[in-house]
MARDREN-662772 format. One record per atom (N, C-alpha, C): x, y, z. Coordinates in steps of 0.001 Angstrom, whole numbers, plus 500000, padded with zeros to 6 digits. Layout:
XYZ...
This chain:
341406073516136525340303072927135753339597074035134974339274073704133704338554074630132828337226073965132498336120074655132763334776074073132562334051074782131432333394073996130597332617074553129486331228073926129529330188074756129418328812074250129556328058074357128242327353073282127904326499073258126696325080072908127130324081073409126380322709072952126627321938073791127615321089073114128374320045073795129140320561074352130467319648075030131163319979075630132446320328074581133503319756073364133346320108072275134270321613071992134180322166072136132973323598071889132793324449072986133419323938074227133388324642075317134077324701074977135565323577074497136101323513074103137514324448072923137797324474071957136879325390070808137034326851071264137056327176072254136224328543072795136200328902073366137570327954074078138166328189074686139482328384073611140550327612072501140446327757071391141406329128070717141231329481070421139973330770069767139695331920070632140207331827071938139972332880072843140414332952072902141944331794072891142629331779072902144099332518071673144648332299070521143999332950069271144439334463069345144201334863069823143024336293069897142700337022070928143567336337072030143836336932073089144665337271072544146062336325071753146602336547071147147930337723070167147908338041069657146723339121068679146607340425069311146112340521070622146288341804071278146035342055071746144613341043071679143746341225072172142380341043073684142336341759074326141431341551075758141165340905075862139790340163076933139564339463077073138285340128078164137437340255077902136173340790078916135269339770079260134193339823080503133713338948080906132606339706080828131288340988080433131381341829080389130175342195078945129843341790078514128675341992077139128240343470076736128289344358077669127897345779077295127832346420077119129212345736077539130278346268077335131637345803076018132257344853075347131588344179074205132224345025072928132210344906072158133304345430070791133348344312069814133013343068070266133300341884069431133083340837070278132360340267069746131283339161070419130584337927069541130712336854070091131283335616069329131456334497069988130659333853069214129789332719069709129001331436069126129579330537070006130031329232069554130552328271069573129364327782068364128983327181068197127650325678067980127665325104068130126459323664067998126246323419066958125156322300066218125284321983065185124290320598065357123680319924066452124023318513066582123653318325066555122138319250067205121413319167067184119949320531066821119376320502066332118152321729065906117477322718067062117338322162068256117088322990069447116896323852069708118139323250069497119319323973069731120576325165068783120694324950067525120304326041066540120369327123066843119329326684067301118165327645067609117097328605068710117543328076069673118289328914070775118797330038070226119684329731069176120454330751068578121341331808067839120520331368067038119533332345066322118692333285067330118006332726068448117538333547069486116890334554070075117881334068070318119103334931070893120139336083069922120478335750068632120506336781067630120829337888067611119768337525067854118524338541067907117457339521069053117715338976070163118175339813071323118487340739071005119673340178070323120681340956069986121881342017068919121578341753068099120552342692067028120174344064067627119810344011068708119040345253069376118609345983069962119823345213070561120721345787071150121932346446070065122794345746068926122919346248067825123738347569067287123156347625067196121843348840066690121179350023067631121432349768068938121337350838069925121589351333069826123032350367069634123957350734069548125371351553068277125643351198067210124935351895065925125086353379066101124728353605066806123612354981067042123158355765067869124178355061068819124815355714069689125809355780069023127185355349067759127251355309066986128508354452067671129578353361068321129137352391068937130064351030068311129778350802067101130303349591066385129894348303067160130186347355067020129273346036067641129425345009066518129533344190066543130576343113065545130735341801066155130259341048065360129497339761065858128975338625064988129492337584065623129981336437064879130509335127065317129873334265064337129625332908064614129134331953064312130286331162065302130678330215065164131790328786065308131280327828064794132044326422065074131775325747064106130821324748064624130094323824063766129340324480062977128217325394063614127495326035062921126375326949061803126904327567062037128065328388061008128704327532059781129014326316060044129497325396058969129864324971058191128627324685058902127545324122058285126346325174057559125518326399058091125450327373057591124479328701057186125111328647056632126318329875056317127052330899055561126194330484054418125615331420053556124867332044054325123710331177054980122946331639055682121750332643056783122108332349057520123193333240058616123605334603058069124030334600056983124792335863056427125289336713055838124163336043055266123155336803054565122115337180055454120939336455056558120768336717057405119601338075058099119753339027057613119046340370058211118991341035058348120357340502057660121352341097057664122710341460059091123186340595060005122881340873061408123184340417061793124591339326061160125024338715061548126300339245060668127426339602061298128543340174060566129682339117060147130698338132061037130935337100060645131890335701060923131340334769060072131740333361060200131362332545060085132642331722061094132923330907061070134146329477061498133841328526060619134141327111060926133930326591061925134964325335062383134810324786063425135684324704063048137168324730061745137474324649061336138887326012060943139456327093061238138710328422060755139128329400061879139459328899063084139677329825064206139903330614064077141210330034063406142214330779063213143470332043062378143230331999061594142153333106060665141858334212061335141031334044062606140674335026063272139802336456063242140345336679063532141649338066063500142132338718062127141925337971061043142186338522059692141987338793059437140506337826059810139652337984059590138206339217060332137687339414061557138170340562062349137722341877061744138223341841061165139431343042060502139970343418059291139110342404058532138678342650057382137782343243057885136458342673058972135945343145059529134667344595060003134763344980060503135943346362060951136166347363059830135885346930058581136169347842057442135966347842056971134514347119057713133667347149057381132245346047056451131774345137056058132682344021055188132267342763056011132025341871055472131188340562056102131036339684055692132218338802056594132644337937056300133790336522056759133480335529055930133883334138056286133604333225055900134753332190056724134982331113056371135899329836056984135334328974056116134816327697056608134292326529055919135005326754055519136244325666054885136995324599055918137299323357055605136933322250056488137301321774056090138689321378057058139463320998056824140854319495057028141026318925056336141999317501056559142305317337057632143372318451058039144008318281059001145099319257060180145083320204060235144139321163061343144136320483062660143757320521063636144673319999064981144365321039066061144657322235065666145115323292066606145497322775067619146529321864067156147400321188068045148346322153068747149285323256068075149617324184068642150608325280069494149964325251069617148644326295070393147956325714071727147513326190072801148105325711074117147680326496074512146435325814074652145297326526074963144056327253076299144185328408076409143532329124077680143504328526078483142360327785079532142707327041080288141687327993081017140743327689080927139459328558081580138473327760082488137541326494082773137884325663083542136944326034085030136950325699085690135852326138087055135587325754088031136687326756088731137188326498089852138094325897089477139429325545088194139595324997087778140874323610088321141166322886088796140139321526089311140352320514088174140329320757087188139449319821086069139307320555084747139553319812083748139987320411082429140241319391081340139959319888080135139680319043078973139435319265077960140546318174077420141080318268076449142173317582075164141739318348074081141683317796072796141257316975072193142395315716071810142106314866071233143155314637069736142947314949069243141767314747067814141489315592067418140283315752066117140097316524065609138968315725064505138280316013064293136991315373063194136269313935063490135870313323062519135194311943062680134713311301061318134519310008061200134902309267059940134747308251059984133612308171061121132881307050061278131946307130060388130711308332060052130281308527059146129135307794059602127865307837060899127567307316061367126272308113060648125189307467060283124100308109059352123163309318059948122435309418061291122373310523061914121643311740062177122532311614061982123861312559062602124791313612061644125356314859062089125311315990061290125791316222061484127297315632062536127885315964062916129272315822061776130295314720060975130297314638059906131293315802058913131193316391058809129991317490057854129789318851058453130137318973059782130064320268060404130379320301060953131805319139061294132355319108061875133704318389060989134720317835059886134235317282058909135169315898059240135695315496058506136733314159058641137288314039059930138098312782060344138254312495061580138974312771061419140468313525062350141037313685062371142509313828063820142945313247064125144085313183065504144552314158065737145696314691066911145703315644067302146740314878067705148008315353067368149201314634067738150422314425069247150527313226069618150969312840071028151031313808071847151879314305071255152974315191071997153888316459072462153168317015071610152289318267071995151618318001073072150552316807073044149937316449074076148955316310075422149669315598075419150802315386076660151553316725077224152045317612076337152454318941076781152910319685077496151775319616076909150574320317077512149435319707078859149065318370078945149064317704080211148704318021081292149745318053080911151033318418081888152082319839082400151866320735081485151526322129081871151277322204082862150103321443082587149044321432083476147872320853084845148243319809084832149070319206086082149525320233086902150302320999086232151180322038086919151964323128087494151058323335086845149911324361087327148966323839088477148089322549088805148253321984089909147468321365089505146144321209088203145917320543087742144687319079088175144729318577088707143598317223089268143583316204088417142821316685087362142164315740086514141447316249085085141428315380084168141848315738082743141861314759081988140978315283081126140104314444080244139297314610078819139818313491078219140238313512076825140701313532075933139465314488075015139418314747074227138206314432072761138394313826072172137381313637070728137362313097070342136006313197069050135674312657068604134393311137068703134415310573068567135609309108068584135750308761069111137145308995070411137360308978070967138724307676070750139489306539070802138753305292070732139525304865069310139880305746068311139611305503066985140209306494066750141353307079067849141851308003067802143004307343067052144162308153066232144854307609065402145933308723065048146909308793065790148005309841065575148999309369064551150029310051063399150055309667062305150973310572062259152214311358063325152446312368063232153509311789063369154925310557063897155039309979064039156385308864063024156585309020062214157616308136061062157853306663061454157915306368062600158573304942062918158795304166063211157508304886063449156397304179063765155139304119062569154186304615061419154635304709060296153701303362059646153396302339059950154199301040059309153974300062060214153210300527061386152752299633062292152013299101061604150745297884061994150358297238061369149189297983061728147903297835060880146899298426061162145585297711062363144971298427063199144220297783064379143638296837064007142502295890064906142251294946064725141144295566065412139920295387064844138741295893065500137528294905066577137084295375067499136247294479068489135661293374067761134884292237068416134759291097067808134069291456067554132602291171066336132124291441066010130717292870065569130459293653065318131536295053064913131386295257063513131933296189062779131312296512061437131811298025061297131856298499060206132442299941060007132541300305058545132332301507058309131834301991056950131580302216056219132906302701056969133912302982056333135204301883056687136212301783055893137253300758056107138271301210057217139227300301058151139537300643059231140469301015058641141833302103059144142406302607058550143651302088059309144869301661058578145893301202059257147111302378059711147977302062060557148962303053060932149970303910062115149570304472062750150595305453063799150355304890065209150361305822066149150503305476067570150402305521067956148934304518068689148495304355068970147065304892070340146662304818070598145363305401071820144806304763073086145389303447073066145594302770074259146142303354074622147506303648073603148308304225073840149635305629074453149504306419073900148599307775074422148371307715075876147907306837076153146926306706077506146372306295078500147459305373078071148303304912078891149425306096079241150340306882078215150710308000078418151640309104079289151011309437079006149761310505079758149089310118081236148968308853081494148636308435082888148408308389083706149697308393083028150839308364083747152120309749084169152599310800083652151984312164083900152489312553085363152391312276085978151240312721087361151016311691088072150141310942089032150710309902089713149919310466090521148752311803090756148758312422091516147656313058090596146614312797089297146721313374088340145772312272087755144899312432087907143597311477087306142660311694085799142571310592085065142451310669083608142289310051083212140951310789082420140185310268081805138949310473080305139063309874079539138148310157078103138109310019077583136690310816076573136363310744075940135054311435074572135141310907073569134493309818073595133550308687072733134113307470073254134170306360072419134639305779071577133501304967070585133855304233069813132840302755070219132953302099070467131813300698070917131880299784070011132702300099068702132767299195067779133472299161068029134985300196068685135519300314068818136968299804070155137517298831070754136842298132071921137391296691071497137676296472070795138804295132070261139049294105071363139297292820070952139317291737071934139365291702072772140632292207072216141758292147073070142953293174074207142868294150074074141955294982075191141503295721075940142593296233075215143609296930075925144681298185076650144178298870076073143186300056076739142630299640078028141920298567077939141120298086079124140404297617080199141390296981079759142453296509080688143487297685081423144137298740080671144441299943081273145041300552082325144112300634081999142818301217082941141844300402084233141847299085084056141895298200085224141863298319086065143142298489085401144283298476086100145586299806086750145956300921086073145669302220086554146172302841087552145207303205088707145720303759089742144828305139089361144295305848088426144960307203088106144487307286086805143684306147086124143474306157084990142523305723085559141173306587085408140171306331086063138880305072085529138210304343086446137591303102086082136885303487085592135490304181084482135504304711083944134251304702082429134346304229081763133293304167080302133309304698079747132001305502078694132134305967077959130958305033076762130810304269076725129708303333075608129477303720074921128174304640073953128223305116073336126977303994072569126275303653073003125064302573072352124310303129071247123409304257071507122753304956070623121806304252070500120459302899070421120451302157070358119182300734070854119435300074071279118349298678071697118480297719070647117965298270069482117572297440068409117000297259067291118014296012066950118309295732065876119272296356064559118819296347064304117523296899063060116995298411062975117253299101064082117009300553064113117243300843064063118749300038064770119540300225064751120997300112063329121544299213062553120951299053061154121377300307060344121019300816060575119800302038059868119379303234060281120253303210061519120728304276062025121610304112061530123052302966060933123367302611060499124728302629061662125727301989062748125318301959063920126185300835063855127230299839063002126991298818062822128024297722063877128019297567064614126910296456065570126827296079065788125367294857066284125168294397066661123829294618068159123662294450068612122435294510070057122152293487070789123021292271070202123103291173070859123834291510070994125326292072069906125918292416069943127349293489071005127602294452071103126683295521072098126837294936073517126790294053073761125798293461075101125671292588075446126878291904074438127399291079074662128597291973075086129769293138074427129878294078074787130938294575076231130755294879076617129512295341077986129238294283079000129679293006078715129348291928079651129757291837079712131274291969078570131922291895078493133381293043079312134008294244079174133428295408079917133921295174081419133766294653081826132608294442083271132359293342083845133255292352083032133576291316083491134517291896083615135925292746082650136303293302082616137665294353083702137885295142084009136844296254084963136977296121086032135887295339087083136140295180088127135116296534088709134712296732088892133393297981089480132901299160088526132869298907087215133039300005086234133055300742086225131706302055086033131765302873085892130563303094084394130336302857083929129105302981082492128826304120082216127849304864081146128136305882080674127194305620079199126915306229078690125835305956077300125458307099076722124637307082075379124502308015074659123621307203074019122490307760074003121287307122073324120161308154072543119358307734071388118847308585070554117992307960070523116599308732070894115597308236070854114211308675069547113554307737068887112855308102067712112058308306066443112843307499066231113919307588064966114651307097063826113755307461062590114106307095061399113330305618061425112935305360061261111644303975061152111178303219062460111102303875063587111383303156064874111356302781065239109918301494065467109684301022065862108350300968067380108263300674067857107069300535069309106873299367069838107713298310069022107822297147069427108626297528069527110118298305068546110597298780068601111992299584069879112228300452070176111273301289071378111381300416072640111460299380072693110613298487073864110620297748073993111955297485072850112590296831072906113912297765073520114957299057073246114817300030073888115719300060075389115462300052075759114184300013077183113813298796077856114459297633077208114356296413077841114874296418077895116409297030076889117053297146076932118518298009078126118942299105078333118233299987079457118559299268080789118388298439080865117341297685082110117128296642082310118230296009081204118618294947081298119625295494081679120999296632081082121379297167081328122731297959082637122788298692082936121732299535084148121671300544084164122825301629083402122665302663083298123707303574084526123689304119084863124845305098085957124922306504085472124589306790084221124948308129083656124727307967082243124170308811081857123216308692080515122632310053079877122394310090078539122509311304077758122220310907076726121175311402076889119957310913076078118840312067075334118176311841074053117895312908073211117333312344072248116307313201071864115345312849070775114433313097069461115172312270068460114910312413067171115598313734066496115237314360065922116253315621065196116089315473063837116770315467062761115977315289061400116521316462061019117419316161060522118636317213060092119557317101058601119829318237057907119818318244056478120163317737056295121588317223055087121878316688054707123193315251055178123436314827056261122765313476056767123036312432055827122429311199055968122891310097055161122365309889055440120866310048056705120484309885057056119062310895056293118204312110056134118710313173055425117977312778053967117747312145053358118766311775051933118664310449051702117950309524052661118051308152052402117590307686053244116398308331054371116138307808055298115117308842055514114018308400056139112926309316056424111813309532057926111704310796058307111615311140059722111444310937060062109970309651060219109570309310060228108143309068061615107549309286062659108330309120064009107760310490064444107226310593064714105917311907065067105333312506066315105993313821066369106013314530067469106688314109068834106149313939068941104811313576070252104251312164070664104666311281069673104859309908069969105313309935070412106786310738069715107590310903070123109002311374071572109075312369071878108230312962073220108244311908074272107876311125073978106822310094074933106394309045075119107483308603073998108075307583074094109125308097074865110334309360074610110683309950075330111813309978076832111516310395077185110306310452078607109926309066079240109983308042078482109548306659078999109606306223079220111052306546078251111920306181078386113339306873079587113967308154079770113638308896080911114201308264082223113741307896082289112456307283083523111921305955083810112623305146082778112809303844082961113469304050083348114937304980082654115592305255082998116990305632084472117111306519084935116232307001086327116314305866087318116080305045087013115082303887087889114793303016088062116032302689086918116645301779086953117804302465087560119030303785087294119179304512087857120329304581089382120212304734089882118982304722091344118772303384091906119256302283091230118883300955091710119310300829091680120833301276090552121429301185090415122890302020091500123577303222091752123052304106092733123681303669094168123428303078094402122244302600095760121938301476096190122878300772095203123430299696095527124380300258096201125633301579096093125845302202096693127041302710098114126787302672098578125534303129099943125240302227100930125993302883101879126669302124102860127474301946102422128918302219101131129189302064100634130570303358100813131359303222100706132688304401100700133559304792099246133827306072098949133711306565097601133988307668097683135032307629096786136011308694096728137015309814095854136458311005096430136352312127095744135705313245095515136724313735094279136766314917093971137572316137094178136678316978095138137035318129095495136193319193094399136292319637093914135107320668092872135083322036093431134723322054094561133975323337095150133592323194095951132315324328096355131708324264097132130467323671096290129334323003096944128415322477096265127235323654095798126376323485094638125724324581094105124893324866095018123707323833095716123242323997096513122016324541097906122280324317098415123495324747099792123750325075099991125223326258100539125477326681100772126866325876101898127511325185102694126682324397103809127246322985103377127637322702102068127473321381101554127860321528100423128872320502100262129695320467099161130660319461098119130196319675096902130662318798095805130267318354095052131511317116094614131522316607093796132616315397093034132136314675092417133067313469091677132686312298092108133540311129092074132922309925092392133685309412091119134361308314091258135060307723090134135776307446088945134840307061089250133595306732088209132619307943087608131935309152087957132404310419087425131877310727087926130467310203089102130126310483089695128817311573090743129003312528090755128074313657091675128163313168093110127965313638094022128831313264095442128744314549096259128694314633097171127702315829098011127525315426099470127714316247100207128461315928101631128703317229102406128897317227103745128640318463104528128753319017104518130178320344104448130264321034104503131561321173105980131951320128106520132571320129107939132941319740108070134405319977109245134960319582109465136356318071109413136477317610108867137585316169108727137797315854108951139270314588109188139551314182109390140950314312108101141740314409108253143064314379107098143953313122107212144795312149106338144531310859106475145213310939106073146678312001105329147045312128104887148438312795105978149272313858106549148732314623107547149456314634108802148577313694109700148834313398110762147847314425111896147790315670111595148019316676112659147980317191112835146548318506112710146375319109112997145069318721111950144027318702112321142733318461111337141670319553110268141690319223109069141207320169107951141241320315107341139852321394106589139658321539105766138447321284104327138858320458103642138091320103102254138428321324101348138286321451100411139212322545099431139225321971098022139050322791097027138614322298095642138580321761095248139959320585094618139964319967094227141234318912095215141699318838096386141045317794097366141394316502097046140661315383097394141303314087097354140621313769098764140131313411098873138854313117100175138255311758100114137581310971101164137787309678101269137112309925101911135746309557101189134685309829101657133323308508101843132578308373102986131899307202103182131036307568102694129640306786101735129138307106101101127844306706102026126699307653102253125774307381103140124635307302102393123305307933101205123216307831100411121972308088098941122283307696098072121331307818096622121571308157095892120284308943094812120422309172093877119312308781092496119823309076091446119027308704090088119470309552089630120645310749090208120802311672089748121839311829090722122998311656092030122725311998093027123750310993094165123832311026094802125009310284096047125215311329097151125386310995098352124920311873099501125166311072100544125915311764101326126754311032102325127516311946103317128195311344104125129088312115105098129868311894104825131347312973104964132115312885104708133559312205105894134245311246105598135120310566106648135874311180106802137255311430105674137940312039105761139266312574104399139695313515104460140639313971103232141284313000102949142423312686101679142637311707101344143667312059099986144277311141099395145015311355098043145549310198097163145093310385095862145206309339094914144811308095095117145682308293095297146991307168095456147913306407096750147661307150097854147452306498099154147184305683099092145906306269098474144883305586098377143594304307097570143724304368096462144508303180095621144714302107096411145464302512097214146446301554097998147236300815099019146357301528099571145359300909100554144454299804099936143614300000098626143302299020097947142448297872097403143297
C-alpha cells in the first residue's frame, strides 16, 4: 500500500490510523508508487484548491492504472477522508477510476473495502459515527526524525460556522477517552519523542464522558462576550484536566495543542493558568479570528464581536507574559466590504501575531453560507485583499520577532536546515522556526567535552536576527527543558 496525505495535520493523523489498521491486516507499506498494489489518498475538502489537487492527481494515476491493467498487475485506488465524505457519488462515477471510498469514520472498514475491490467491484463506506474516536488504535507515527508527534484527542466539530465544511465531512464532536490519550503520550515519551501536539477541530471543548463519576459535572461557562449556536453540554472531564495530566507525563516533553476556539477560554482561565505555570506547556496559543469585522463575524456565525475577541487577547497576554499568538483569517467572505477588510487589517496590526494562516474564501456546498449567503466578492478582489493581509501580517510578524533579537531562546532541534546542511533548524517555545550554525557547543548538563546538537536536543540559542518567518542565532549550550525552566 502507498499512502499520500493532503491537507491538515488531522489528515496526517488519519493516515497514521489507516496505516495502523492495514498493517495489522497484513499489508506492507511502500514509499515507491510503482511498487504499490493499492494507492490511498487521504484527502481534504476545506477549500476548492485542495480538492482540485486530488482530481489532478487522479488523472496522473489513471495513466498508471491503465499501464498496470495491460501488464495484468491491477492497481486499486482509494480516496479516504473529507473529500470521500463530501463527494462519494461523484468520485465513484467519474471515469470509474476509484475502487474504494472511505470517509473519516470508516478506516476500520478498509480491509473489507479492499477485499471487495479485489473482486473488481467498487466499494464505499462514508457513514459518519457519533462515537468513533479510534481510541484503541495507536497510530503508527511517521513524523520526521521522531522528535515531534501529533496526538488526536477528538474528532468532528459542533460549531457550525457558516463557511465551514468540517461538521459535514468529519461529523459531530466526540472526544477520545483520557486513558487512551495518556497511554499514547506515554508510549511516545518512551520512544524519545520530545514534543506532542494535541489535535482536534476544537480542542478546548474536549469532553470525555467515559468515566461515570464525571458525568454529572456542570456545563462549562463560555468566555465573556461569546455565544454559541449549540447549547453547552454538561458532564465529562474537560480540556484543562487533560492538559494537566498530559503535561505531567514527561517533564522533558513539550506540549502544544491546536486548534482551540476563542469562545472556550472562560474567565476562570484554568487552561491559561496551566500554560503559565507548567514549564513544558508551550507559551503559545492559536486564536483563530477569521475576520476583524463584527458584521462579518456575525455572518460567519463565530459567536463573538471584534471587541470580545480583543478583550480575550488582552486577557491572554496578561495571564501568559511573552505568549506567542497565531491566527487564521479568511479574505473576501460573503458580503465583505472594503471597510470590513480594513477592520481585519487593523485587528492584525493591533494584535501583532507571530504566526498566521491566511486564505481567500472558497464557497463549499452543504455549508450554511452556500444555502443562505452570496459569494459576492469577485475573485480578483479576494486575491488583492488576501495579498494585503499577508503583507500586513508579515510586517507585524517581523516587528514581533525582532523584539526577540538579543534574547535567549530554548530551541528543540528538529534536524538540518532545508537551505544549508551546515545549519540546524528547530522551534522555540512560541513555535517559531530558529536556525543556527551546526557547531560544537557546551553541554550545560554534563560539563565535559563540547558536543554537537542532535535532533531531539534542547539548545539555548542567542537570537541575532529575525524575519517574519524565522529567527537566526548562535547556539550557546545544550541543556534540558527542566534546567532551562529553573534558570528562568
